N, C-alpha and C positions, 0 to 999 in steps of 0.2 A: 626705189624703195623709200617709204616714208620714214620720218624720224621715229614715229611710234613703232612701226614694224621693226626698225633696227633696235630700238630699246627692248622689244620683246625677244628678239633673237639673242641679245646680250643677256637677258634674264635666263633664258634656257641654257646658254653656255655656262653661266655662273652656277646655275642649279646643278648641272652635271659635274662641274669642277668641284663644288663644295661637297657634293655627295661622295665623290671619289676620295676627297680628303677626310671624310667622316665628320665634317663640321655641321652637326645637326642644328646648332643655334643659328648659323647663317642661312640654312635652308628654311628654317621656321620663319625667319624674317622676310622670306620671299613669298609668303602666303598670307591670305587674309585670316583674321582671327576666326571667322566663321566658315573657313574652307570646308569643302565636302569632296571626299575622294570616293569614287565608285570603282569597285573591282569585281570581276566575275566570281560568283559563288560566295560572296561575303556581304555582310550588311554594310551600309555606307559608313565611312569613317568621317565623323563630323567634328570639325574644330581643330585648331592648331594643337591644343593639348592632347587630343587623341592621336595625332600624328607623332608627337613627341613620345607618348607612351608606347606606341607601336615600335618606334625606333629603339627605345630602351629594351623592349621585350625581345628584340633580336639578339641581345647580348646576354648570355648566362652570367650569373654573379661571378665576380673575380675572373672574368675572361675578357679578352680583347674583342672589340666589335668586329663583325665580319667586314671584309673589304667588298665594297659595292662599286662596280664599274658600269658605266652606261654609255650607250651611243644613241643619240636622238637626232632624227632628221625631220626638220620642219617641212611639211608638204604644202601647207596653206595657212595664211594668216589673214584675218579680216578685222579691221578696226572701225568701230562706229562710236565716235565720241570718246567717252571714258570707259568703254567696254570693248573687249576684243575676244575673238576665239581663234584657236589654232588647231590644226590636225597634224599629227606627227606619226612617225614610226619610231618605236623605242625597243631597244634590246638592253637587258640588264643581266649582269653576271654577278651573283652573290657568292663570295668565297668565304666559307666559315674558317675560323682560326683554329678549330679543333681537329683539322685534318680531313673532315668530311668533304666529299666531292662538291665542286661548285654547282650552283643551281642557276640555270639560264632560263630567262623568260623573255618573250618577244611578242610584239603585236602593234596595234594601232592605239592612239590616244586622241581624245578630244578634250581640250581645256578651254575654260572661260577665264578671262583675266579682267581685272579692274585697274584703272589708273587712279591712284590716290596721291595727292600732292605731287603730281608729275612723275610718279614712280609706278611701274606696272607690277602687279602681284597676281599670284594664282588664286582664283576664287572657287572654281569648281574644276574637277579633273575626273574624267572617266577613262579607264584604260581596259583594253581587251587583251592584255598580255596572257600568254599561256606558256606552259613549260615547253622547252625545246629539247 
């Protein structure tokens, strides 16, 4: 395994860990300013600010943020210079704090990463997660 591949695996592990902890600021720092997220049935979410807004929108006023748990398995990583892509399987369980039942989504993802100043970040992400 190359050093870059190992750094990307560490990025994915940190993303999952920081998401579980509800640390949106840390997750935002792991993505490019111009990041683009593609999800089925929705328009693209473009930019770090849009991700932050979507994260805030999950939490009603004066309520605790939902707990988000994820399991991600990297199936393939390809690194070419300062650009990489990876294919994964992902399972997310969102547990609202209002007593509503958990929502589970699972499927495949394809992500493009950039290395900036020796650090890998998410630049583009397409996921095919569906409700389970």
